[in-house]
N, C-alpha and C positions, 0 to 999 in steps of 0.2 A: 762510406760507411757499408759494411755487408747489411745489416737491417734494414737499410732502405730500401732494399728490395732486389730480385735478380734481375729488374729491367734498368736498375741504374748503373750511371756510368763508373766503370772499372779505370778510367785515366788516369787518375792518381795514383794507384797503387803501382799499376804498370808502369809509368812513367818511373814512378820511384825504383824500381827493381833496375830499369834498364841504366838509369843515370848511376847505381851502386856499380851497376856489372862495368861501364866505361872506366871505372875509378879501382875495379877491383882488383888488380894487382899493387896498387902502391896502397891501398887501404888493408891490405893482406902485411905487407911490409913492414906496415906503420903499427899494427894493432896485432900481430898475432906473431908466436915464435914456435907454435907447434908444431912437430913435424909432421902430422896427421891432415892440419888443414887443408891441404887439395884433395882428401878422403873427404872429410865433413864438411867442408865449404866451398864445392865447387862453385867455379866461375860458369856462368849463363851460357856466354860464347862458347866457351870449351866443349861444355858437355850438353846444350842445347842448340846447337847452332842454327839447325832449321825454324827454331822456335823462337830465336829472338831475331830472326829476319823477321818473322810474319809480326812479331809486337811492333817491329821497327816500322812497319807498314801500316800496320792497322790498330794502334795502342788508343788514337785519339777516340775512336769509334765504338769501340768493342762495350758494350753493357757488362755486367757480372756475369751473367750467364752466356755471354756469347765468350767471355774472358774462360770463364771454367770450361767449355766445350774446347776451348781452341788447348788448353794447358793439357785436358785429359787426353785429347788427340796425338799430342808429342810425348806424352808421360812413360812410354816404352821404348823413344829413341834412345836412351844411354844404354839400354840391355842390347837391343836390337843392333846398334850401330858400334857396340863393343867398348865403350866409353867407361862402363862402371868398373870401379875395384873389384876384383873379387875379394879383398878383404872384408867387403861390405855386402856385397851380393844382393840376396832377394830386399835386404832393409834398403837399399841404396833409391833414391830417386828426388824429386823435389824437396824433402826432410833436407835433404843436403846441401841445399842451396843457399847462401850469405844472407838473403832475404827471403825466408821460408815464407810462403804463402799458403800454405797445403793445411793448416788451421785455421785461413778465413777464407780460403775458396774451396768449391766441394769438388777437390780432387784428388787422385790418390796421391799419397806422402810418400810412398815405396813400392816397388814391384809386387811385392807381398810380404806385410806385417801386419802386426796389430796396428799399427799409427793407421792404418787406411780405416780404419771400424770407431774412430775417436769421432768426437762431436766436436762439428765447428764452430767457432768462435772469433768473435772478430780482431783476434792479435794477429800481428807480423812478427816472429821472430829471427833475431839476427844473430849469427853463427859466428861471425867472423874472431870475436874477442876472447882472449884468454881468461882466467879468472886471473882479476887485480883487486887490487884492497887500495884504501888512502887516495891519494889523488887521483893516480891512476883510474881508479874505477869513477871516481866523477868526473872525469875529464869523457870517460867513454858515454855516463849517461845524459851529460852535455852537449857531446857530438848526436849521437842518435835521438834526444828530444830535437833538438836544431833540424836536423835531417829530415824527420817526418813531418816537423811543424812546418819545413819550407815548404813541402806539397800540399799539405792542408790551406796555408795560405795562397798558394797559387790556384788551386783549385777555386777557393771562393772567388779570386779573380779574375778566373778566368783567363789565367794565363800559365798555362801548363805547358805548352808549347814552347813558351821561351827559352833559348839556345841556353846552354850549359857547357862552360869552358872544357876545354880538353886539359887531362894531365900534363905536368909540366916536365915530366920526364920519368923513368921505370921504377927508378926508386922510390922511398918511403916520402919523400920532400916531393916528389911528383903530384902527389895528393893535396897540394896548397892551393891550387887555384878552386877545389872542390870547398875549401873550408872558406877561402875569400866568399865564396855565391853564399854559403851559408853566411857570411856576415859572421864569423866566428873569429876570434885571436888563433891566427897559428903558432904562436912562440911557446904557450903552455905546454901545447901538444909535441911540439918541439923538443922541447927540455927534456917531457917527462918521457917520450917514447921514441925522439931518435938522441939525443945529444947522450941520456942517462944510458944509453941502449940497454934499457928495460933493467936495470939493476935494482936496487934494494928500494929507490926513490920510485917505482913503478908499481912493485909488488912483485915478486916473482910468480911466472904463471904456472899451474900445472902441468905436469906431464900428462 
């Protein structure tokens, strides 16, 4: 929790970011049909590979302050290495990551925009989801609650380093091992987001 202070461990939130990254492609196929998803919900591994490598090495030992220092040091990688879309320009950055922690950690959200001056608070933003209604919206809430809750529970138990299963394939159904790990019933998600091909039962996404 951010209010625990800068010396508190950042392990839980960093582990959450990395586990999502491991399933990013499968979760994108499952939950999003927007053509702009690749712009507004970028893969950590593809956009910030040097940061991803550093997190994989040091995530267990970093304090909040050290994590902020590390992320800030890599905040311009997207632009220096020309991985940013010209469509977003200077407003691109950590704010366009699937698990956006720039509202939680004291780091720049973008290269140069008003988001950098906003007050930080103890919130994490999930950006991959389309606008949904009804059962689809309920399932999204269930998923996010289970996902965040898992890391809170592992932190309390001191088990954050427990291995996470790998995706079982490149498509949406390749996310199933993650759902099993979260103790979530895969079938309702498969029915609403895969079998129904995101039709009327899933609610139509906003373009």
